[in-house]
BALOBA-1460 file (C-alpha; in Angstrom, 3 decimals):
// residues 293
<rec num="1" residu="x" x="11.603" y="14.622" z="-15.223"/>
<rec num="2" residu="x" x="13.681" y="11.791" z="-16.693"/>
<rec num="3" residu="x" x="12.004" y="10.969" z="-20.004"/>
<rec num="4" residu="x" x="13.316" y="7.403" z="-19.804"/>
<rec num="5" residu="x" x="11.717" y="6.962" z="-16.402"/>
<rec num="6" residu="x" x="8.121" y="8.233" z="-16.234"/>
<rec num="7" residu="x" x="7.951" y="7.246" z="-12.555"/>
<rec num="8" residu="x" x="11.011" y="9.331" z="-11.645"/>
<rec num="9" residu="x" x="9.118" y="12.332" z="-10.324"/>
<rec num="10" residu="x" x="6.712" y="10.072" z="-8.418"/>
<rec num="11" residu="x" x="9.656" y="8.351" z="-6.724"/>
<rec num="12" residu="x" x="10.993" y="11.737" z="-5.679"/>
<rec num="13" residu="x" x="7.632" y="12.865" z="-4.325"/>
<rec num="14" residu="x" x="6.868" y="9.802" z="-2.219"/>
<rec num="15" residu="x" x="10.411" y="9.449" z="-0.851"/>
<rec num="16" residu="x" x="11.563" y="6.365" z="1.038"/>
<rec num="17" residu="x" x="8.775" y="6.056" z="3.611"/>
<rec num="18" residu="x" x="5.032" y="6.491" z="3.778"/>
<rec num="19" residu="x" x="2.149" y="5.513" z="6.057"/>
<rec num="20" residu="x" x="-0.514" y="2.946" z="5.149"/>
<rec num="21" residu="x" x="-3.733" y="3.252" z="7.145"/>
<rec num="22" residu="x" x="-7.278" y="2.005" z="6.830"/>
<rec num="23" residu="x" x="-8.325" y="4.473" z="9.543"/>
<rec num="24" residu="x" x="-7.594" y="7.460" z="7.333"/>
<rec num="25" residu="x" x="-10.287" y="6.261" z="4.915"/>
<rec num="26" residu="x" x="-13.172" y="6.962" z="7.266"/>
<rec num="27" residu="x" x="-16.699" y="7.661" z="6.038"/>
<rec num="28" residu="x" x="-17.940" y="9.305" z="9.239"/>
<rec num="29" residu="x" x="-18.235" y="13.105" z="8.708"/>
<rec num="30" residu="x" x="-17.672" y="13.666" z="12.423"/>
<rec num="31" residu="x" x="-14.084" y="12.461" z="11.983"/>
<rec num="32" residu="x" x="-13.100" y="15.018" z="9.347"/>
<rec num="33" residu="x" x="-11.207" y="17.170" z="11.835"/>
<rec num="34" residu="x" x="-9.358" y="14.172" z="13.279"/>
<rec num="35" residu="x" x="-8.342" y="12.968" z="9.826"/>
<rec num="36" residu="x" x="-7.190" y="16.321" z="8.491"/>
<rec num="37" residu="x" x="-5.172" y="16.955" z="11.640"/>
<rec num="38" residu="x" x="-3.565" y="13.514" z="11.371"/>
<rec num="39" residu="x" x="-2.674" y="14.020" z="7.705"/>
<rec num="40" residu="x" x="-1.081" y="17.389" z="8.449"/>
<rec num="41" residu="x" x="0.982" y="15.806" z="11.216"/>
<rec num="42" residu="x" x="2.155" y="12.978" z="8.953"/>
<rec num="43" residu="x" x="3.377" y="15.599" z="6.510"/>
<rec num="44" residu="x" x="5.172" y="17.460" z="9.307"/>
<rec num="45" residu="x" x="6.771" y="14.190" z="10.464"/>
<rec num="46" residu="x" x="8.412" y="13.864" z="7.056"/>
<rec num="47" residu="x" x="6.523" y="10.974" z="5.507"/>
<rec num="48" residu="x" x="6.352" y="11.245" z="1.745"/>
<rec num="49" residu="x" x="3.028" y="9.540" z="1.172"/>
<rec num="50" residu="x" x="-0.209" y="8.432" z="2.801"/>
<rec num="51" residu="x" x="-1.739" y="5.221" z="1.483"/>
<rec num="52" residu="x" x="-5.446" y="4.825" z="2.159"/>
<rec num="53" residu="x" x="-6.083" y="1.204" z="3.063"/>
<rec num="54" residu="x" x="-9.151" y="-0.831" z="2.344"/>
<rec num="55" residu="x" x="-11.337" y="-0.203" z="-0.670"/>
<rec num="56" residu="x" x="-10.493" y="3.480" z="-0.908"/>
<rec num="57" residu="x" x="-11.164" y="5.985" z="-3.675"/>
<rec num="58" residu="x" x="-10.357" y="9.511" z="-4.828"/>
<rec num="59" residu="x" x="-13.197" y="10.914" z="-2.734"/>
<rec num="60" residu="x" x="-11.477" y="9.617" z="0.396"/>
<rec num="61" residu="x" x="-8.162" y="11.118" z="-0.693"/>
<rec num="62" residu="x" x="-9.607" y="14.556" z="-1.425"/>
<rec num="63" residu="x" x="-10.043" y="15.418" z="2.257"/>
<rec num="64" residu="x" x="-6.410" y="14.627" z="3.092"/>
<rec num="65" residu="x" x="-4.992" y="16.287" z="-0.009"/>
<rec num="66" residu="x" x="-6.892" y="19.452" z="0.828"/>
<rec num="67" residu="x" x="-5.541" y="19.452" z="4.379"/>
<rec num="68" residu="x" x="-1.881" y="19.224" z="3.340"/>
<rec num="69" residu="x" x="0.478" y="20.965" z="0.951"/>
<rec num="70" residu="x" x="3.068" y="18.405" z="-0.117"/>
<rec num="71" residu="x" x="2.423" y="14.798" z="0.872"/>
<rec num="72" residu="x" x="1.233" y="12.393" z="-1.841"/>
<rec num="73" residu="x" x="-2.035" y="10.582" z="-1.148"/>
<rec num="74" residu="x" x="-2.737" y="7.268" z="-2.847"/>
<rec num="75" residu="x" x="-5.398" y="4.586" z="-2.753"/>
<rec num="76" residu="x" x="-4.225" y="1.157" z="-1.612"/>
<rec num="77" residu="x" x="-6.359" y="-0.002" z="-3.097"/>
<rec num="78" residu="x" x="-9.337" y="1.055" z="-5.138"/>
<rec num="79" residu="x" x="-11.145" y="-2.091" z="-6.232"/>
<rec num="80" residu="x" x="-11.918" y="-2.250" z="-9.951"/>
<rec num="81" residu="x" x="-15.161" y="-4.032" z="-9.085"/>
<rec num="82" residu="x" x="-16.426" y="-1.278" z="-6.796"/>
<rec num="83" residu="x" x="-15.876" y="1.783" z="-9.017"/>
<rec num="84" residu="x" x="-16.427" y="1.953" z="-12.762"/>
<rec num="85" residu="x" x="-13.496" y="3.242" z="-14.790"/>
<rec num="86" residu="x" x="-15.394" y="6.272" z="-16.106"/>
<rec num="87" residu="x" x="-16.256" y="7.329" z="-12.555"/>
<rec num="88" residu="x" x="-12.672" y="6.787" z="-11.408"/>
<rec num="89" residu="x" x="-11.408" y="8.902" z="-14.298"/>
<rec num="90" residu="x" x="-13.847" y="11.716" z="-13.523"/>
<rec num="91" residu="x" x="-12.887" y="11.717" z="-9.831"/>
<rec num="92" residu="x" x="-9.191" y="11.691" z="-10.744"/>
<rec num="93" residu="x" x="-9.683" y="14.639" z="-13.089"/>
<rec num="94" residu="x" x="-11.526" y="16.668" z="-10.447"/>
<rec num="95" residu="x" x="-8.852" y="16.063" z="-7.820"/>
<rec num="96" residu="x" x="-6.053" y="16.720" z="-10.285"/>
<rec num="97" residu="x" x="-7.625" y="20.032" z="-11.304"/>
<rec num="98" residu="x" x="-7.884" y="21.146" z="-7.677"/>
<rec num="99" residu="x" x="-4.520" y="19.790" z="-6.491"/>
<rec num="100" residu="x" x="-2.222" y="18.922" z="-9.409"/>
<rec num="101" residu="x" x="0.153" y="16.033" z="-8.858"/>
<rec num="102" residu="x" x="-0.942" y="15.201" z="-5.318"/>
<rec num="103" residu="x" x="-3.051" y="12.067" z="-5.889"/>
<rec num="104" residu="x" x="-2.045" y="8.625" z="-7.138"/>
<rec num="105" residu="x" x="-4.661" y="6.076" z="-8.157"/>
<rec num="106" residu="x" x="-3.746" y="2.678" z="-6.699"/>
<rec num="107" residu="x" x="-5.826" y="-0.080" z="-8.275"/>
<rec num="108" residu="x" x="-6.356" y="-3.759" z="-7.577"/>
<rec num="109" residu="x" x="-8.636" y="-6.707" z="-8.194"/>
<rec num="110" residu="x" x="-9.480" y="-7.342" z="-4.523"/>
<rec num="111" residu="x" x="-10.462" y="-10.951" z="-3.699"/>
<rec num="112" residu="x" x="-13.092" y="-13.428" z="-4.782"/>
<rec num="113" residu="x" x="-14.413" y="-13.634" z="-1.215"/>
<rec num="114" residu="x" x="-14.871" y="-9.859" z="-1.069"/>
<rec num="115" residu="x" x="-16.231" y="-9.042" z="-4.545"/>
<rec num="116" residu="x" x="-19.225" y="-10.863" z="-6.010"/>
<rec num="117" residu="x" x="-18.261" y="-9.693" z="-9.519"/>
<rec num="118" residu="x" x="-14.829" y="-11.330" z="-9.301"/>
<rec num="119" residu="x" x="-14.295" y="-13.056" z="-12.663"/>
<rec num="120" residu="x" x="-11.201" y="-13.273" z="-14.853"/>
<rec num="121" residu="x" x="-9.431" y="-10.654" z="-12.732"/>
<rec num="122" residu="x" x="-6.428" y="-10.110" z="-14.994"/>
<rec num="123" residu="x" x="-8.555" y="-9.547" z="-18.095"/>
<rec num="124" residu="x" x="-10.868" y="-7.270" z="-16.144"/>
<rec num="125" residu="x" x="-7.897" y="-5.203" z="-14.943"/>
<rec num="126" residu="x" x="-6.567" y="-4.842" z="-18.503"/>
<rec num="127" residu="x" x="-9.989" y="-3.683" z="-19.684"/>
<rec num="128" residu="x" x="-10.155" y="-1.202" z="-16.799"/>
<rec num="129" residu="x" x="-6.752" y="0.247" z="-17.718"/>
<rec num="130" residu="x" x="-7.855" y="0.549" z="-21.349"/>
<rec num="131" residu="x" x="-10.829" y="2.601" z="-20.199"/>
<rec num="132" residu="x" x="-8.627" y="4.828" z="-18.030"/>
<rec num="133" residu="x" x="-6.324" y="5.392" z="-21.013"/>
<rec num="134" residu="x" x="-9.291" y="6.422" z="-23.141"/>
<rec num="135" residu="x" x="-10.464" y="8.803" z="-20.410"/>
<rec num="136" residu="x" x="-7.054" y="10.467" z="-20.120"/>
<rec num="137" residu="x" x="-5.799" y="9.132" z="-16.772"/>
<rec num="138" residu="x" x="-2.015" y="8.990" z="-17.327"/>
<rec num="139" residu="x" x="-0.191" y="5.726" z="-16.678"/>
<rec num="140" residu="x" x="2.404" y="7.549" z="-14.577"/>
<rec num="141" residu="x" x="-0.275" y="8.490" z="-12.053"/>
<rec num="142" residu="x" x="-1.579" y="5.014" z="-11.348"/>
<rec num="143" residu="x" x="-0.134" y="1.994" z="-9.527"/>
<rec num="144" residu="x" x="-1.210" y="-1.630" z="-9.313"/>
<rec num="145" residu="x" x="-1.482" y="-3.896" z="-6.282"/>
<rec num="146" residu="x" x="0.508" y="-6.649" z="-7.957"/>
<rec num="147" residu="x" x="1.692" y="-9.946" z="-6.484"/>
<rec num="148" residu="x" x="2.067" y="-12.425" z="-9.353"/>
<rec num="149" residu="x" x="4.193" y="-12.160" z="-12.491"/>
<rec num="150" residu="x" x="1.487" y="-11.169" z="-14.986"/>
<rec num="151" residu="x" x="0.195" y="-8.294" z="-12.871"/>
<rec num="152" residu="x" x="3.734" y="-7.146" z="-12.086"/>
<rec num="153" residu="x" x="4.400" y="-7.037" z="-15.831"/>
<rec num="154" residu="x" x="1.219" y="-5.008" z="-16.220"/>
<rec num="155" residu="x" x="2.465" y="-2.638" z="-13.496"/>
<rec num="156" residu="x" x="5.629" y="-2.179" z="-15.527"/>
<rec num="157" residu="x" x="3.943" y="-1.714" z="-18.897"/>
<rec num="158" residu="x" x="0.662" y="0.072" z="-18.088"/>
<rec num="159" residu="x" x="1.294" y="1.924" z="-14.807"/>
<rec num="160" residu="x" x="3.963" y="3.785" z="-12.856"/>
<rec num="161" residu="x" x="4.777" y="0.684" z="-10.837"/>
<rec num="162" residu="x" x="3.495" y="-1.623" z="-8.109"/>
<rec num="163" residu="x" x="2.210" y="-1.398" z="-4.533"/>
<rec num="164" residu="x" x="2.331" y="-5.008" z="-3.286"/>
<rec num="165" residu="x" x="0.589" y="-5.715" z="0.018"/>
<rec num="166" residu="x" x="1.551" y="-8.325" z="2.622"/>
<rec num="167" residu="x" x="4.884" y="-9.299" z="1.126"/>
<rec num="168" residu="x" x="8.453" y="-10.074" z="2.145"/>
<rec num="169" residu="x" x="11.851" y="-8.741" z="1.043"/>
<rec num="170" residu="x" x="12.166" y="-11.888" z="-1.074"/>
<rec num="171" residu="x" x="9.002" y="-10.968" z="-2.948"/>
<rec num="172" residu="x" x="10.314" y="-7.427" z="-3.297"/>
<rec num="173" residu="x" x="13.469" y="-8.714" z="-5.004"/>
<rec num="174" residu="x" x="11.313" y="-10.888" z="-7.265"/>
<rec num="175" residu="x" x="9.083" y="-7.921" z="-8.131"/>
<rec num="176" residu="x" x="12.054" y="-5.680" z="-8.856"/>
<rec num="177" residu="x" x="13.480" y="-8.226" z="-11.275"/>
<rec num="178" residu="x" x="10.217" y="-8.229" z="-13.234"/>
<rec num="179" residu="x" x="9.644" y="-4.474" z="-13.061"/>
<rec num="180" residu="x" x="13.158" y="-3.437" z="-13.971"/>
<rec num="181" residu="x" x="14.777" y="-0.323" z="-12.589"/>
<rec num="182" residu="x" x="12.440" y="2.453" z="-13.724"/>
<rec num="183" residu="x" x="8.991" y="1.745" z="-12.181"/>
<rec num="184" residu="x" x="8.148" y="2.611" z="-8.601"/>
<rec num="185" residu="x" x="8.115" y="-0.362" z="-6.245"/>
<rec num="186" residu="x" x="6.386" y="0.477" z="-2.954"/>
<rec num="187" residu="x" x="5.633" y="-2.613" z="-0.840"/>
<rec num="188" residu="x" x="3.599" y="-2.393" z="2.350"/>
<rec num="189" residu="x" x="5.172" y="-3.509" z="5.659"/>
<rec num="190" residu="x" x="3.369" y="-3.962" z="8.973"/>
<rec num="191" residu="x" x="5.132" y="-2.674" z="12.096"/>
<rec num="192" residu="x" x="4.414" y="-3.706" z="15.699"/>
<rec num="193" residu="x" x="6.201" y="-1.355" z="18.094"/>
<rec num="194" residu="x" x="6.656" y="-4.005" z="20.753"/>
<rec num="195" residu="x" x="9.868" y="-5.606" z="22.032"/>
<rec num="196" residu="x" x="8.422" y="-8.660" z="23.790"/>
<rec num="197" residu="x" x="8.293" y="-11.562" z="21.270"/>
<rec num="198" residu="x" x="5.104" y="-13.129" z="22.616"/>
<rec num="199" residu="x" x="3.190" y="-9.860" z="22.758"/>
<rec num="200" residu="x" x="4.463" y="-8.694" z="19.377"/>
<rec num="201" residu="x" x="3.647" y="-11.946" z="17.628"/>
<rec num="202" residu="x" x="0.283" y="-12.120" z="19.385"/>
<rec num="203" residu="x" x="-0.749" y="-8.712" z="18.037"/>
<rec num="204" residu="x" x="0.591" y="-9.669" z="14.616"/>
<rec num="205" residu="x" x="-1.260" y="-13.003" z="14.537"/>
<rec num="206" residu="x" x="-4.567" y="-11.387" z="15.455"/>
<rec num="207" residu="x" x="-4.121" y="-8.898" z="12.635"/>
<rec num="208" residu="x" x="-2.955" y="-11.449" z="10.070"/>
<rec num="209" residu="x" x="-5.820" y="-13.892" z="10.602"/>
<rec num="210" residu="x" x="-8.242" y="-12.320" z="8.117"/>
<rec num="211" residu="x" x="-5.642" y="-12.305" z="5.358"/>
<rec num="212" residu="x" x="-4.869" y="-16.001" z="5.758"/>
<rec num="213" residu="x" x="-8.418" y="-16.697" z="4.556"/>
<rec num="214" residu="x" x="-7.711" y="-15.001" z="1.203"/>
<rec num="215" residu="x" x="-6.120" y="-17.253" z="-1.445"/>
<rec num="216" residu="x" x="-4.446" y="-14.394" z="-3.330"/>
<rec num="217" residu="x" x="-2.179" y="-13.880" z="-0.323"/>
<rec num="218" residu="x" x="-1.740" y="-17.480" z="0.764"/>
<rec num="219" residu="x" x="-0.929" y="-18.605" z="-2.774"/>
<rec num="220" residu="x" x="1.677" y="-15.864" z="-2.980"/>
<rec num="221" residu="x" x="3.273" y="-17.076" z="0.254"/>
<rec num="222" residu="x" x="3.383" y="-20.609" z="-1.118"/>
<rec num="223" residu="x" x="5.031" y="-19.357" z="-4.319"/>
<rec num="224" residu="x" x="7.787" y="-17.755" z="-2.282"/>
<rec num="225" residu="x" x="8.996" y="-20.521" z="-0.019"/>
<rec num="226" residu="x" x="6.393" y="-20.876" z="2.708"/>
<rec num="227" residu="x" x="4.488" y="-24.107" z="3.317"/>
<rec num="228" residu="x" x="0.971" y="-25.012" z="4.381"/>
<rec num="229" residu="x" x="2.046" y="-25.420" z="8.042"/>
<rec num="230" residu="x" x="3.309" y="-21.817" z="7.958"/>
<rec num="231" residu="x" x="-0.247" y="-20.716" z="7.166"/>
<rec num="232" residu="x" x="-1.942" y="-22.687" z="9.960"/>
<rec num="233" residu="x" x="-2.997" y="-21.478" z="13.398"/>
<rec num="234" residu="x" x="-2.637" y="-17.796" z="12.616"/>
<rec num="235" residu="x" x="0.741" y="-18.158" z="10.964"/>
<rec num="236" residu="x" x="4.058" y="-19.627" z="12.038"/>
<rec num="237" residu="x" x="6.683" y="-17.522" z="13.782"/>
<rec num="238" residu="x" x="8.626" y="-17.690" z="10.528"/>
<rec num="239" residu="x" x="5.748" y="-16.170" z="8.576"/>
<rec num="240" residu="x" x="4.986" y="-13.559" z="11.230"/>
<rec num="241" residu="x" x="8.617" y="-12.448" z="11.368"/>
<rec num="242" residu="x" x="8.752" y="-12.223" z="7.573"/>
<rec num="243" residu="x" x="5.758" y="-9.914" z="7.090"/>
<rec num="244" residu="x" x="5.921" y="-7.865" z="10.305"/>
<rec num="245" residu="x" x="8.688" y="-5.672" z="11.691"/>
<rec num="246" residu="x" x="8.805" y="-5.808" z="15.485"/>
<rec num="247" residu="x" x="11.297" y="-5.553" z="18.317"/>
<rec num="248" residu="x" x="13.629" y="-2.786" z="19.403"/>
<rec num="249" residu="x" x="14.457" y="0.221" z="17.246"/>
<rec num="250" residu="x" x="17.435" y="-1.421" z="15.582"/>
<rec num="251" residu="x" x="15.414" y="-4.526" z="14.717"/>
<rec num="252" residu="x" x="12.665" y="-2.461" z="13.100"/>
<rec num="253" residu="x" x="15.140" y="-0.303" z="11.206"/>
<rec num="254" residu="x" x="16.912" y="-3.400" z="9.916"/>
<rec num="255" residu="x" x="13.633" y="-4.967" z="8.786"/>
<rec num="256" residu="x" x="12.611" y="-1.852" z="6.879"/>
<rec num="257" residu="x" x="16.104" y="-1.578" z="5.394"/>
<rec num="258" residu="x" x="15.814" y="-5.172" z="4.135"/>
<rec num="259" residu="x" x="12.985" y="-4.088" z="1.820"/>
<rec num="260" residu="x" x="15.047" y="-1.224" z="0.443"/>
<rec num="261" residu="x" x="18.029" y="-3.534" z="-0.016"/>
<rec num="262" residu="x" x="15.796" y="-5.940" z="-1.942"/>
<rec num="263" residu="x" x="14.807" y="-3.225" z="-4.394"/>
<rec num="264" residu="x" x="11.994" y="-1.170" z="-2.860"/>
<rec num="265" residu="x" x="12.016" y="2.529" z="-3.691"/>
<rec num="266" residu="x" x="9.493" y="3.314" z="-0.972"/>
<rec num="267" residu="x" x="8.046" y="1.322" z="1.940"/>
<rec num="268" residu="x" x="4.427" y="1.905" z="3.000"/>
<rec num="269" residu="x" x="4.515" y="1.358" z="6.753"/>
<rec num="270" residu="x" x="1.404" y="0.190" z="8.586"/>
<rec num="271" residu="x" x="1.604" y="0.538" z="12.374"/>
<rec num="272" residu="x" x="-0.359" y="-2.363" z="13.860"/>
<rec num="273" residu="x" x="-1.677" y="-2.223" z="17.412"/>
<rec num="274" residu="x" x="-4.191" y="-4.205" z="19.429"/>
<rec num="275" residu="x" x="-7.722" y="-2.863" z="19.115"/>
<rec num="276" residu="x" x="-9.943" y="-1.584" z="16.288"/>
<rec num="277" residu="x" x="-8.224" y="-1.272" z="12.915"/>
<rec num="278" residu="x" x="-9.792" y="2.119" z="12.277"/>
<rec num="279" residu="x" x="-8.075" y="3.718" z="15.286"/>
<rec num="280" residu="x" x="-5.270" y="6.050" z="14.213"/>
<rec num="281" residu="x" x="-1.979" y="4.994" z="15.867"/>
<rec num="282" residu="x" x="-0.645" y="8.530" z="15.983"/>
<rec num="283" residu="x" x="1.860" y="7.985" z="18.772"/>
<rec num="284" residu="x" x="3.133" y="4.980" z="16.842"/>
<rec num="285" residu="x" x="3.556" y="7.113" z="13.716"/>
<rec num="286" residu="x" x="5.587" y="9.590" z="15.764"/>
<rec num="287" residu="x" x="7.783" y="6.867" z="17.234"/>
<rec num="288" residu="x" x="8.320" y="5.335" z="13.818"/>
<rec num="289" residu="x" x="9.287" y="8.672" z="12.282"/>
<rec num="290" residu="x" x="11.820" y="9.162" z="15.061"/>
<rec num="291" residu="x" x="13.495" y="5.797" z="14.668"/>
<rec num="292" residu="x" x="13.684" y="6.161" z="10.867"/>
<rec num="293" residu="x" x="15.063" y="9.702" z="10.948"/>
């Protein structure tokens, strides 16, 4: 491991591509077989990491870590309001003892509309990291869902890096400038495997709608060149095309490559399809692995 870069080994483990999925964070015990089979296939397909979407936690990751031998499993994100730091540290320690080096704790402050406790989020996150330090959770095994400058600086100084959600290559370049070279930068990118512009943007708009009601995301768009009209009516074509990759194979490859060119070490790819968000788009994961190979 490069002593000047504590995130070096993490960068090597997660590689250039991973899969982000809320469906892999299921609570239903009857789905255990489906989820373990899917995780094993993602590993076989060559993805370096699985990112558990929604308010996920170490207990959700344990099932997938146990079903695989190499792939990194991370939370994206675990809300600091939902799980106390002492409980997070204990769960991290248990998973680390059973499967050393396989789990990464992705943390975030969620949104005021989703967490009743939401107050002074930056200060609360600093306090949470202090508690994790005291409990022995190493900084190089945690990542922050950072969008703005203060939280990106915190990702640089108190974590192994950042896992920004719903961002553009322009934000990625901005984040890299703040982080510097050493920390891991792993933005999420939504992918619609559809060539027809109307159908692709229609699926994207339906999926984006819930996020356009959350000021943390809309304010970030406004900071990075979008305008209020871009946020109206489900999002302008300009906004949709900035935060979704869609089209033929070359178009999707080029969109993913734009994030790497902007400074991403790893891109967490979320395959978006029409229908329930919890459904696992396994054929889409296979297609995506093929076009990125």
